[in-house]
C-alpha positions in Angstrom: 0.0 0.0 0.0 1.4 3.4 -0.9 0.0 6.6 0.3 1.0 10.2 -0.4 0.1 13.7 0.7 0.5 15.5 -2.7 -3.1 15.0 -3.8 -4.9 15.2 -0.4 -6.4 18.6 -1.0 -7.8 19.1 -4.5 -8.7 22.6 -5.8 -12.2 22.7 -7.2 -13.4 24.9 -10.1 -15.4 27.1 -7.7 -12.2 28.0 -5.8 -12.8 25.8 -2.8 -10.7 22.7 -1.9 -11.8 19.2 -1.0 -10.0 16.6 0.9 -9.2 13.3 -0.9 -8.3 9.9 0.5 -4.6 9.3 0.8 -4.8 5.8 -0.6 -3.1 5.5 -4.0 -5.6 5.7 -6.8 -8.5 6.6 -4.6 -10.4 9.7 -5.5 -13.1 9.5 -2.9 -13.7 12.4 -0.4 -11.9 11.9 2.9 -13.9 11.8 6.1 -11.3 10.4 8.5 -8.0 11.7 9.8 -5.6 8.9 10.5 -3.0 10.4 12.8 0.4 8.7 13.0 4.0 9.1 14.0 7.1 7.1 13.0 9.2 7.1 16.2 12.3 6.2 14.2 12.0 9.4 12.2 9.8 11.9 14.1 10.0 13.6 17.5 7.3 12.4 19.9 5.2 15.5 19.5 5.1 15.3 15.7 1.8 14.2 14.1 1.5 13.1 10.6 -1.9 12.7 9.0 -3.3 10.5 6.2 -6.8 11.2 5.1 -9.2 8.3 4.5 -12.5 7.6 3.0 -14.9 5.1 4.7 -13.6 2.3 2.4 -9.9 2.7 3.2 -9.9 3.9 6.9 -9.5 0.3 8.2 -6.7 -0.6 5.8 -4.8 2.5 6.7 -5.4 2.0 10.4 -4.2 -1.6 10.1 -1.1 -0.7 8.0 0.1 1.8 10.6 -1.1 -0.3 13.6 1.1 -3.4 12.8 4.1 -1.0 12.6 3.3 0.6 15.9 2.9 4.0 14.2 -0.8 4.6 14.6 -1.8 7.3 17.2 -5.5 7.6 16.6 -8.3 8.1 14.0 -10.8 10.9 14.2 -13.4 12.4 12.0 -11.8 14.9 9.6 -14.5 17.4 10.3 -13.5 17.6 13.9 -9.9 18.1 13.1 -10.7 20.9 10.6 -13.1 22.5 13.1 -10.2 22.8 15.5 -8.1 24.4 12.8 -5.8 21.4 12.5 -4.9 21.1 8.8 -3.5 17.8 7.5 0.2 17.6 7.7 
């Protein structure tokens, strides 16, 4: 499974942006923030975020979980309401 951040926020023709699932090839709207940290690379306070649609949230959670990198999963709307942008 490969994910990337480059296409997470997509500009729409009306000037707004929409969040896309981080799973390669998926073009679905993201509704979950999968928050993770690789302790071999990141300081303990660093949070990385992959965005997930309903179809891919469990596979992303599992991918990170077996590697002990998963912090938590939360609704993307809650994260954005706090002003926390994906990183």
